[in-house]
LOGUZA-812413 format. One line per 2 residues: for each residue z, x, y of N, C-alpha, C, O. Coordinates in pm, 1 decimal, always signed. Atoms other than C-alpha are relative to their C-alpha. Example, Ala and Ser with C-alpha at 12.3 -4.5 7.8 and 13.67 -1.06 7.14 Angstrom:
LOGUZA-812413
+0.0 +89.0 -119.0 +780.0 +1230.0 -450.0 +0.0 +90.0 +120.0 +66.5 +193.6 +118.1 ~ -6.0 -82.0 -119.0 +714.0 +1367.0 -106.0 +73.0 -77.0 +109.0 +89.9 -26.1 +219.8 .
end
This chain:
LOGUZA-812413
+101.5 +61.0 -83.1 +2081.2 -990.2 +425.7 -119.2 -40.6 -87.3 -152.2 +28.1 -184.0 ~ +114.8 +49.5 +73.6 +1784.3 -1190.0 +298.8 -123.7 +82.8 +34.3 -148.5 +110.2 +151.7 .
+122.2 -75.6 -29.8 +1460.5 -991.4 +262.7 -98.6 -82.5 +83.6 -104.4 -204.9 +72.5 ~ +110.3 +60.5 -74.6 +1177.0 -1066.7 +502.0 -127.3 +26.5 -79.2 -148.6 +136.2 -130.9 .
+126.4 -13.3 +72.1 +839.4 -1129.6 +342.4 -114.0 -2.8 +101.1 -124.1 -93.8 +183.4 ~ +117.4 -11.3 -85.5 +523.2 -1020.3 +521.0 -121.3 -12.0 -90.3 -127.8 +50.9 -195.9 .
+121.7 +19.8 +80.0 +184.2 -1133.3 +392.8 -119.1 +12.6 +92.7 -131.4 -61.5 +190.2 ~ +123.8 -20.5 -75.3 -146.4 -1006.2 +529.9 -115.3 -2.1 -99.2 -107.5 +57.4 -206.6 .
+114.4 +10.4 +89.6 -482.2 -1087.4 +378.1 -128.6 +19.5 +78.3 -134.4 -10.6 +197.6 ~ +129.6 -20.1 -64.5 -842.4 -998.1 +454.9 -109.9 -3.9 -105.8 -83.9 +1.0 -226.0 .
+117.6 -7.1 +87.2 -1192.6 -1003.9 +310.5 -54.3 +141.5 +8.5 -75.3 +194.0 +117.8 ~ +61.5 -132.3 +5.0 -1331.0 -668.5 +199.0 -143.5 -13.8 -49.0 -169.2 -87.6 -144.1 .
+141.4 +17.6 +29.8 -1710.3 -629.8 +184.0 -50.1 +80.3 -119.7 -162.7 +130.0 -118.6 ~ +40.3 -69.0 +121.7 -1719.4 -468.2 -158.0 +55.7 -73.8 -119.8 +153.4 -147.6 -107.0 .
-46.1 +71.7 +119.6 -1678.1 -595.0 -514.1 +138.3 +47.4 -43.9 +177.5 +160.4 -15.2 ~ -135.4 -35.6 +43.8 -1330.5 -598.7 -671.7 +7.7 +130.0 -79.8 +105.2 +203.9 -66.4 .
-4.9 -123.8 +78.6 -1418.7 -315.2 -913.1 +1.8 +123.1 +89.7 +72.8 +219.5 +61.1 ~ +1.7 -111.6 -93.5 -1496.1 -82.9 -621.6 +135.1 +12.3 +70.6 +189.7 +122.1 +81.7 .
-129.5 -1.7 -69.0 -1178.0 -180.6 -434.5 +108.9 +48.2 -95.5 +192.7 +130.2 -58.0 ~ -98.1 -40.7 +101.9 -972.0 -141.8 -753.4 -6.3 +150.9 -22.0 +96.9 +217.8 -26.6 .
+17.4 -143.8 +21.4 -1116.0 +205.6 -810.3 +55.7 +79.5 +118.2 +124.2 +179.9 +98.6 ~ -51.3 -69.9 -118.2 -1037.9 +310.7 -452.5 +152.3 -2.1 +4.0 +214.7 +98.5 +37.9 .
-145.5 +12.7 -6.3 -680.1 +182.6 -476.3 +71.9 +81.5 -107.5 +191.4 +108.3 -95.0 ~ -59.9 -83.6 +104.6 -619.1 +386.8 -792.6 +19.4 +143.2 +49.1 +100.4 +217.7 -6.0 .
+0.3 -138.6 -47.9 -674.0 +706.4 -592.7 +112.3 +23.0 +101.3 +130.0 -55.2 +194.6 ~ -108.2 -30.7 -93.1 -379.6 +866.4 -417.7 -54.9 +40.4 +136.7 +11.1 +17.7 +238.1 .
+54.9 -36.9 -130.4 -608.7 +1003.2 -145.8 -33.5 -122.9 +83.9 -41.3 -113.1 +206.4 ~ +21.2 +123.4 -75.7 -683.6 +641.2 -49.8 +127.8 -37.0 +74.8 +122.3 -72.1 +192.6 .
-126.7 +29.1 -67.7 -313.8 +582.6 +25.4 +18.9 +95.3 +117.6 +57.0 +52.4 +226.5 ~ -17.4 -98.5 -107.1 -303.5 +903.3 +229.3 -89.8 -34.8 +118.5 -46.9 -27.2 +233.7 .
+95.8 +32.3 -107.1 -612.8 +798.5 +426.8 +39.2 -127.2 +75.9 +40.8 -127.5 +199.0 ~ -22.2 +127.8 -69.1 -520.1 +436.4 +500.0 +135.6 -8.5 +70.3 +157.4 -98.0 +151.9 .
-129.5 -1.2 -68.3 -163.7 +521.8 +607.4 +7.9 +109.6 +106.5 +105.4 +117.4 +181.3 ~ +1.7 -114.4 -91.2 -260.0 +829.6 +811.2 +31.0 -40.6 +144.6 -22.2 -138.6 +196.8 .
-35.4 +24.7 -138.5 -107.5 +841.3 +1155.5 +123.2 -87.5 +17.2 +188.1 -83.7 +121.8 ~ -117.3 +87.9 -8.9 +165.7 +587.0 +1079.5 +107.6 +42.9 -97.4 +225.3 +50.0 -62.1 .
-94.5 -46.0 +101.6 +327.1 +704.4 +757.5 -66.7 +110.5 -81.2 -187.4 +107.7 -105.2 ~ +49.5 -98.2 +96.4 +290.2 +1008.8 +538.7 +107.9 +19.7 -106.0 +227.5 +6.9 -79.9 .
-86.2 -13.8 +117.1 +438.0 +1073.5 +196.7 -22.7 +139.1 -58.6 -135.0 +173.2 -96.0 ~ +9.4 -131.7 +62.4 +511.0 +1424.0 +67.7 +75.1 -5.8 -131.9 +194.2 -36.9 -134.2 .
-68.0 +8.7 +130.1 +584.9 +1439.5 -305.7 +114.2 +100.8 -8.7 +103.6 +213.5 +39.7 ~ -116.2 -87.6 +15.3 +923.9 +1585.1 -391.9 +12.3 +58.1 -140.3 +70.7 +165.2 -157.2 .
-16.4 -45.5 +138.4 +899.1 +1621.0 -770.8 -124.8 +65.2 -56.6 -122.9 +117.4 -168.1 ~ +128.1 -55.0 +44.0 +537.9 +1738.6 -795.3 -53.2 +91.5 +109.2 -19.8 +72.9 +226.1 .
+58.1 -83.8 -105.1 +344.1 +2012.8 -616.4 -96.3 -79.8 +88.9 -112.8 -49.0 +206.9 ~ +91.1 +86.5 -74.2 +94.2 +1745.0 -510.6 -8.1 -133.7 -73.1 +36.7 -146.3 -187.0 .
+18.3 +130.4 +65.2 +10.6 +1382.3 -582.2 -102.7 +12.3 -110.6 -193.2 +95.3 -101.5 ~ +107.7 +3.1 +100.6 -187.8 +1309.8 -899.0 -125.3 -58.6 +65.9 -116.0 -124.3 +169.5 .
+124.8 +55.8 -55.9 -552.9 +1218.9 -836.4 +1.8 -151.6 -1.0 -45.7 -215.8 +92.7 ~ -9.2 +145.9 +10.0 -486.5 +863.8 -954.9 +143.7 -38.4 -33.4 +217.7 +37.2 -96.2 .
-135.3 +49.7 +25.2 -170.7 +655.5 -969.4 +17.9 -34.4 -146.9 -71.2 -90.4 -210.8 ~ -42.9 +39.7 +134.3 +3.5 +614.9 -1301.2 +128.2 -80.6 +18.2 +198.8 -64.2 +117.7 .
-125.4 +73.9 -8.4 +286.7 +374.2 -1369.9 +116.0 +98.8 -4.2 +115.8 +194.4 -81.8 ~ -116.8 -86.6 -2.7 +617.4 +534.7 -1286.8 +59.5 +8.8 +138.9 +11.6 -54.3 +233.1 .
-70.6 -18.2 -126.5 +853.7 +641.6 -1010.2 -38.4 +134.4 +60.2 -46.0 +235.6 -9.5 ~ +36.5 -119.3 -75.4 +754.9 +894.5 -745.1 +95.2 +12.1 +119.0 +107.5 -80.2 +199.5 .
-87.0 -23.5 -115.3 +1004.0 +1044.7 -501.0 -80.2 +72.2 +107.7 -154.0 +166.6 +79.4 ~ +75.9 -58.1 -110.4 +863.7 +1129.0 -158.5 +86.4 +12.4 +123.7 +179.2 -65.6 +145.0 .
-57.1 -10.0 -133.8 +975.2 +1250.8 +180.0 -91.8 -82.8 +89.1 -211.9 -57.2 +96.9 ~ +76.8 +91.9 -84.0 +863.8 +977.5 +419.3 +9.8 +46.0 +145.2 +118.1 +74.6 +196.3 .
+7.3 -37.1 -140.4 +750.5 +1066.8 +769.4 -72.3 -110.5 +74.5 -174.3 -161.5 +28.1 ~ +57.6 +106.5 -80.5 +673.7 +813.3 +1039.8 -88.7 +53.0 +110.9 -125.0 +170.7 +112.1 .
+82.9 -41.1 -113.7 +467.3 +819.3 +1357.9 +62.3 +118.7 +73.1 +184.5 +132.4 +79.8 ~ -42.7 -119.2 -74.4 +486.5 +1142.0 +1559.4 +80.8 +96.8 -85.1 +154.2 +180.4 -32.2 .
-69.8 -91.4 +89.8 +623.7 +1318.9 +1251.2 +148.6 -24.7 -13.0 +222.5 +63.4 -56.9 ~ -142.5 +32.5 +7.4 +959.9 +1142.1 +1268.6 +42.3 -11.8 -146.6 -13.2 -94.4 -219.1 .
-45.2 +9.7 +139.3 +1144.2 +1201.2 +937.0 +73.0 -132.2 -23.7 +162.5 -170.1 +51.8 ~ -60.4 +128.8 +34.8 +1237.4 +871.2 +772.4 +78.1 +6.0 -130.0 +127.5 -96.1 -177.8 .
-83.2 -17.0 +118.3 +1410.4 +1014.0 +466.2 -74.9 -17.6 -131.1 -197.8 -21.0 -136.4 ~ +50.9 +14.7 +136.5 +1363.1 +970.8 +95.0 -59.4 -139.3 -20.2 -2.6 -238.9 +24.6 .
+59.9 +126.7 +40.8 +1130.1 +698.8 -33.3 -35.3 +12.4 -147.5 -93.3 +112.2 -190.4 ~ +38.4 +3.0 +141.0 +1091.5 +606.9 -398.0 -108.4 -105.4 -15.6 -88.7 -222.1 +18.0 .
+109.9 +90.5 +30.4 +759.3 +453.4 -495.1 +6.8 -27.1 -149.9 +5.4 +66.4 -230.0 ~ -1.5 +37.4 +142.1 +775.0 +261.9 -825.4 -128.2 -78.4 -26.8 -135.6 -199.1 -3.9 .
+133.5 +55.9 +17.8 +414.6 +198.5 -918.4 -11.2 -68.4 -135.5 +28.2 -13.7 -238.5 ~ +29.3 +71.4 +124.5 +319.0 -62.6 -1175.4 -126.7 -81.9 +19.7 -171.4 -105.5 +132.0 .
+122.1 +79.6 +1.0 +14.4 -266.2 -1267.8 +27.5 -128.4 -77.7 +1.1 -135.7 -197.7 ~ -29.1 +125.9 +69.0 +124.5 -622.3 -1345.2 -126.2 -57.3 -65.1 -237.3 -30.9 -19.1 .
+117.1 +57.0 +67.8 -101.9 -814.5 -1584.4 -80.2 -89.1 +95.4 -23.2 -157.6 +180.3 ~ +83.9 +87.3 -82.8 -399.3 -989.2 -1421.1 +32.7 -146.9 -25.9 +78.9 -184.2 -133.8 .
-7.4 +146.3 +14.0 -384.1 -1363.4 -1360.6 -138.3 -53.1 +33.2 -179.4 -53.6 +149.3 ~ +138.5 +42.0 -21.4 -732.1 -1503.0 -1408.0 -80.9 +119.2 +46.7 -80.1 +224.0 -17.8 .
+82.4 -107.6 -55.3 -966.4 -1291.3 -1192.7 +77.3 +89.8 +96.4 +19.6 +182.2 +153.7 ~ -78.7 -75.5 -98.4 -682.3 -1151.3 -979.6 +71.9 +116.1 -67.3 +140.1 +99.2 -168.4 .
-67.4 -120.9 +47.6 -560.0 -794.2 -1035.2 +107.2 +41.0 +100.9 +100.1 +7.0 +219.0 ~ -115.5 -34.0 -82.7 -237.7 -645.1 -901.3 +38.4 +146.7 -13.1 +19.5 +210.3 -116.8 .
-69.8 -128.2 -2.6 -75.0 -319.8 -801.9 +131.5 -27.5 +71.5 +134.4 -97.1 +173.0 ~ -130.5 +25.7 -59.6 +295.1 -318.4 -723.9 +74.6 +130.6 +21.7 +71.9 +220.6 -62.3 .
-92.5 -108.9 -27.7 +528.2 -70.6 -560.9 +134.5 -62.4 +31.1 +154.0 -119.3 +138.5 ~ -136.3 +50.0 -20.3 +890.5 -172.6 -602.4 +81.6 +114.2 +59.4 +169.8 +171.1 -5.0 .
-57.6 -115.7 -64.9 +996.9 +88.9 -352.3 +134.9 -26.1 +63.4 +178.5 -139.8 +81.2 ~ -124.5 +3.5 -75.0 +1319.6 +169.5 -181.0 +19.9 +137.4 +59.3 -37.0 +236.1 +12.6 .
-23.0 -129.5 -61.9 +1443.9 +441.2 +43.5 +112.9 -5.3 +99.6 +188.1 -102.5 +106.8 ~ -107.3 -8.8 -98.2 +1674.3 +550.5 +317.4 -25.5 -92.6 +118.2 +69.8 -143.1 +177.6 .
+31.2 +87.7 -111.8 +1491.9 +346.6 +583.0 +11.3 -147.6 -40.1 +59.9 -229.6 +37.7 ~ -5.3 +138.6 +48.0 +1464.5 +27.5 +375.5 +52.0 -0.1 -143.1 -3.3 +67.0 -230.3 .
-56.0 +8.7 +135.4 +1678.6 -56.6 +73.5 -97.4 -66.2 -96.2 -95.8 -39.9 -216.4 ~ +100.3 +69.1 +81.2 +1395.5 -278.9 -48.4 -132.8 +4.2 +73.5 -141.6 -31.6 +190.9 .
+136.8 +2.2 -50.6 +1022.8 -232.7 +4.8 -85.4 -34.7 -121.0 -145.0 +52.9 -183.7 ~ +67.7 +48.7 +120.0 +864.5 -444.3 -267.9 -138.1 -49.2 +40.3 -152.7 -158.1 +95.8 .
+136.6 +21.7 -46.8 +489.1 -434.2 -209.1 -90.6 -38.6 -116.6 -102.1 +34.4 -215.0 ~ +94.6 +47.2 +101.2 +239.9 -636.2 -414.0 -137.5 -9.8 +63.7 -155.2 -77.5 +164.9 .
+140.3 +7.3 -41.6 -134.9 -585.6 -368.2 -71.3 -89.4 -99.8 -54.9 -73.8 -220.8 ~ +80.8 +81.7 +91.0 -366.7 -850.9 -508.1 -145.8 +4.4 +43.9 -177.5 +4.6 +162.8 .
+145.4 -4.5 -19.6 -745.5 -838.5 -545.1 -62.9 -114.9 -75.9 -43.5 -128.9 -196.6 ~ +65.4 +115.2 +60.5 -950.0 -1151.4 -609.6 -145.4 -2.7 +44.0 -173.6 +16.0 +162.4 .
+140.5 +11.9 -42.9 -1329.1 -1188.7 -614.9 -14.6 -111.0 +103.7 +47.3 -216.8 +92.4 ~ +26.0 +99.0 -104.1 -1451.7 -1373.2 -306.7 -144.4 +19.0 +47.0 -174.7 +113.0 +120.6 .
+142.1 -15.8 -32.2 -1825.9 -1427.7 -270.3 -49.2 +131.7 -57.8 -26.8 +161.1 -175.2 ~ +48.1 -130.7 +47.0 -1991.0 -1085.5 -291.6 +102.8 +109.3 +28.6 +74.6 +227.5 +8.8 .
-102.8 -97.2 -34.5 -1666.7 -917.6 -182.3 +130.6 -26.2 -71.1 +133.9 -75.9 -183.7 ~ -133.3 +5.4 +58.3 -1295.3 -914.9 -243.6 +99.7 -56.3 +100.7 +101.7 -15.7 +216.9 .
-114.2 +45.8 -79.1 -999.1 -1110.4 -109.0 +113.4 +96.8 -32.2 +156.6 +107.5 -147.0 ~ -103.4 -101.8 +15.1 -734.9 -841.7 -53.9 +126.0 -49.1 +70.2 +120.4 -91.4 +185.6 .
-126.2 +45.6 -58.8 -370.0 -930.9 +6.3 +109.1 +103.6 -21.7 +128.5 +154.5 -132.1 ~ -123.0 -78.2 +4.9 -66.8 -719.1 +88.9 +114.2 -97.6 +20.7 +116.7 -170.6 +119.8 .
-121.4 +78.9 -17.1 +262.7 -897.2 +34.3 +118.0 +93.5 -22.5 +129.3 +156.0 -128.0 ~ -112.0 -92.8 +10.6 +579.9 -701.8 +100.1 +129.3 -70.1 +41.0 +135.3 -139.4 +142.5 .
-134.9 +46.6 -32.7 +946.7 -798.3 +92.4 +78.2 +122.7 +43.9 +85.7 +222.2 -28.2 ~ -77.5 -112.8 -51.5 +1160.9 -571.0 +307.7 +143.4 -44.7 +29.4 +168.2 -157.1 +72.9 .
-140.7 +24.1 -33.0 +1537.3 -548.4 +344.8 +58.1 +134.0 +41.5 +54.9 +231.4 -33.6 ~ -52.0 -124.5 -55.4 +1700.8 -287.5 +564.1 +127.3 -24.8 +80.6 +151.6 +40.9 +181.9 .
-123.3 +29.4 -72.5 +2032.8 -437.6 +671.0 -30.4 -49.8 +140.8 -120.9 -131.0 +160.2 ~ +19.0 +45.1 -138.2 +2058.6 -484.1 +1047.8 -136.7 +39.1 +55.4 -182.4 -18.7 +154.0 .
+132.4 -45.1 -46.3 +1722.6 -300.2 +1085.3 -113.5 -87.5 -54.1 -229.2 -67.0 -17.2 ~ +104.2 +79.3 +65.7 +1535.7 -564.1 +878.7 -101.4 -58.8 +97.7 -221.1 -44.3 +73.0 .
+101.7 +56.7 -90.0 +1372.2 -745.1 +1175.9 -94.8 +106.0 +56.5 -213.6 +79.5 +75.1 ~ +82.2 -107.1 -55.3 +1247.3 -412.3 +1314.9 -93.0 +58.8 -106.2 -210.1 +85.8 -79.6 .
+80.5 -51.8 +110.7 +1127.0 -282.5 +978.6 -109.2 -101.8 -35.9 -222.3 -63.0 -64.9 ~ +98.7 +104.1 +30.7 +951.8 -616.7 +913.6 -110.4 -3.9 +105.9 -227.6 -20.0 +71.7 .
+100.9 -2.3 -106.2 +775.8 -603.9 +1252.9 -91.7 +121.1 -16.8 -213.3 +110.6 -1.2 ~ +79.9 -119.4 +27.2 +663.7 -248.5 +1177.0 -93.1 -25.1 -118.9 -211.4 +8.7 -113.7 .
+79.1 +24.3 +120.9 +545.5 -357.6 +829.2 -120.6 -88.7 +30.6 -230.1 -62.3 -19.0 ~ +112.0 +89.2 -32.9 +331.1 -640.0 +973.3 -110.6 +78.3 +71.4 -227.3 +69.1 +33.3 .
+99.1 -79.1 -73.9 +157.1 -406.2 +1221.2 -62.0 +106.8 -90.8 -182.6 +131.2 -85.7 ~ +45.8 -104.2 +91.0 +132.2 -132.4 +956.8 -104.1 -53.9 -97.6 -209.0 +7.8 -116.5 .
+94.2 +52.9 +98.5 -37.9 -354.4 +698.2 -127.9 -52.2 +64.4 -234.2 -44.6 +2.8 ~ +122.9 +40.0 -70.7 -281.8 -498.6 +953.6 -89.1 +121.8 +24.1 -209.4 +118.4 -1.8 .
+77.3 -122.1 -24.9 -387.3 -147.4 +1052.5 -51.4 +59.2 -131.2 -166.4 +102.2 -139.8 ~ +37.5 -53.4 +131.0 -392.9 -33.0 +691.5 -120.0 -75.7 -56.4 -210.8 -14.9 -113.0 .
+112.9 +78.3 +49.7 -626.2 -320.8 +600.9 -127.7 +31.8 +77.1 -235.5 +35.0 +17.7 ~ +120.0 -38.4 -76.8 -864.5 -227.2 +885.3 -55.6 +132.7 -50.9 -176.8 +148.0 -65.8 .
+44.9 -130.6 +50.4 -876.7 +131.6 +757.6 -56.8 -12.5 -141.5 -154.7 +53.9 -175.3 ~ +52.3 +21.8 +134.8 -924.5 +12.3 +398.8 -137.0 -66.2 +6.4 -227.4 -29.2 -68.4 .
+129.4 +68.2 -14.1 -1206.7 -219.5 +507.8 -109.4 +99.5 +38.0 -218.7 +94.5 -18.4 ~ +98.2 -101.7 -39.5 -1387.3 +71.0 +679.0 -31.3 +92.8 -117.4 -146.8 +130.6 -137.1 .
+20.7 -86.1 +116.9 -1338.8 +286.5 +367.7 -85.1 -71.2 -104.4 -175.7 -10.6 -161.8 ~ +78.9 +78.1 +96.6 -1475.3 +10.6 +141.3 -144.6 -10.0 +47.5 -237.2 +6.8 -31.8 .
+136.6 +10.0 -53.8 -1776.2 -36.3 +370.8 -76.5 +129.5 -22.2 -190.9 +126.2 -67.3 ~ +67.4 -129.5 +21.3 -1858.6 +337.7 +358.3 -28.9 +23.6 -148.0 -138.5 +66.7 -183.8 .
+16.6 -23.4 +144.1 -1807.2 +356.9 -19.1 -105.0 -93.3 -59.2 -183.2 -52.6 -145.1 ~ +95.0 +98.5 +53.0 -2009.1 +40.3 -85.7 -142.5 +36.1 +40.7 -234.8 +23.6 -39.7 .
+134.2 -43.0 -44.4 -2304.2 +163.6 +122.4 -46.8 +119.9 -80.8 -164.3 +129.6 -116.3 ~ +32.3 -119.4 +76.9 -2290.4 +495.2 -64.8 -43.7 -37.2 -141.9 -134.8 +24.7 -196.9 .
+27.1 +39.4 +138.4 -2296.7 +318.0 -404.4 -131.5 -75.8 -14.2 -189.4 -78.9 -122.9 ~ +121.4 +83.6 +9.9 -2596.8 +98.4 -322.1 -124.7 +82.5 -14.5 -234.4 +27.5 -23.9 .
end
């Protein structure tokens, strides 16, 4: 089956350096996905404070604590293109054979243009997983925007 690509973008009211710093922190992922997805590390006692390039195995849990199986997060930091920086998770798991997520950050005025682009492939479940991904990333961006606003006010 052909992967479905979901792309969500928003403006964040903080400079790219602040957003980049927040996205390096594993507690940011935990916060912005809270209530919809949770990731429990399987190979480490806890997540590192900041993401490093590499593969991380996690037990994935969905809404209402529904177990979704093993998820592998493959974190990388592709080279910047101009002023745009990237974080990529070439993930896969039991729920989706492919979950290739690219985050891009580009300066925009006094803030940041933030984009989530994810390709998902889950066999016959692909349309359902893609619909979930669209709603998930919209909510995730709202939570990230609120976090950036709080952090930016604190830094001023």
